[in-house]
N, C-alpha and C positions, 0 to 999 in steps of 0.2 A: 651508434654512428660516430659519435664524439670519441669514443675510445679507439675504435679503429683507425680515425684520422689521426690521432695521438700515436698510436703505435707505427703508424706508417712515416709520420714524421722523425720517429726515434730509429726506424731500421732503414729507412728510406727505400724499401723496397714495398710495391702496391700488394696489398692483401684483400681478400674478398670478404666481406662482412655479412655473416649468415643470421638470421632472424633467429632469435631465442624461442626455446622451445613454449614460452610462456607469453609468446607475442600475441596480441588481441588486436585484428582489424580495427580500422576507424569506428565504425557505426555500431560495432556490437554492444558497446558498453551503454548507451543510451537505452537501447531495446533491451537489453537485459537487467538494466535498473528499474524501468515502468514494469516488467513483468515481476520482478521481486515485489517491488513496492505494491502494486494493486494485489497481489497474492495475498501477501501478508495484511493489506487493509481488508480484504474479503474474509481472510480466517478469523482476523481479530474481532470484527464487528458482525459477523453474521454466522459463520459455521461453529465457532468455539462457544458462544453464548447459546446457541442452539443445543448444541451437544451437552453443555451443563445442566439445561433444564431437562433434556430428555435423560441424563443420567439420576437426575434428582427426581424426577416425577415418581408419583407412586403407582401408576398404572399398570396392570397386570399383561396388558399386550401391546403390541408394537404399535398398532394405531392409536391406543390411548396415550402411550407416552409421546408420539408424534404431536397429537392433539394438544396435550397440555403443554409441551414444548413450545408450539406455535402460538397458543395463547397468550404465555406468560412473556414471549418477546414481543408480540403485538401491544401488549400492555406496557411494557418497557420503551419501546422505541415510540410507541404511540403517545405516550407522556413527554417524551422529548421534543417529539413534534409539535405537541400543542403548546408547550413552552416556547419553543422556536418560534412557531407561527404568532404567538400573542405578542412577543418582542418586537417581532417584525412589523406587526400592525402598529404596535408604539410608536416605533421608530417613524413610521410612515406617517403617521398621523399628528405627531408632535408639532406644534406649531412654532417652535424656535429653531428647528433644524431645517434646512432647506436641502432636500435631496434630490436627485435626480436620477434616473436610470442610467 
């Protein structure tokens, strides 16, 4: 719009401003960002590790490979959950730190 106003003052003839072909309406970008962000998070932390474990497993059947991949990922994420839980309990019980919900 600023470009059209600049041209209007130069030529002193009113012109219509058209939206460019790449115009994006106001509420589209936040929705698009959330979709891209959460899709990439799910792919990175859930689907790709599962597919890597599935491809590396030594099972001879599809169910054997899926079972191996699920067990490997359960051990991996269970270890992280155990570490996070113990650190959370440590922080909650620590006498010098006053934490509130």
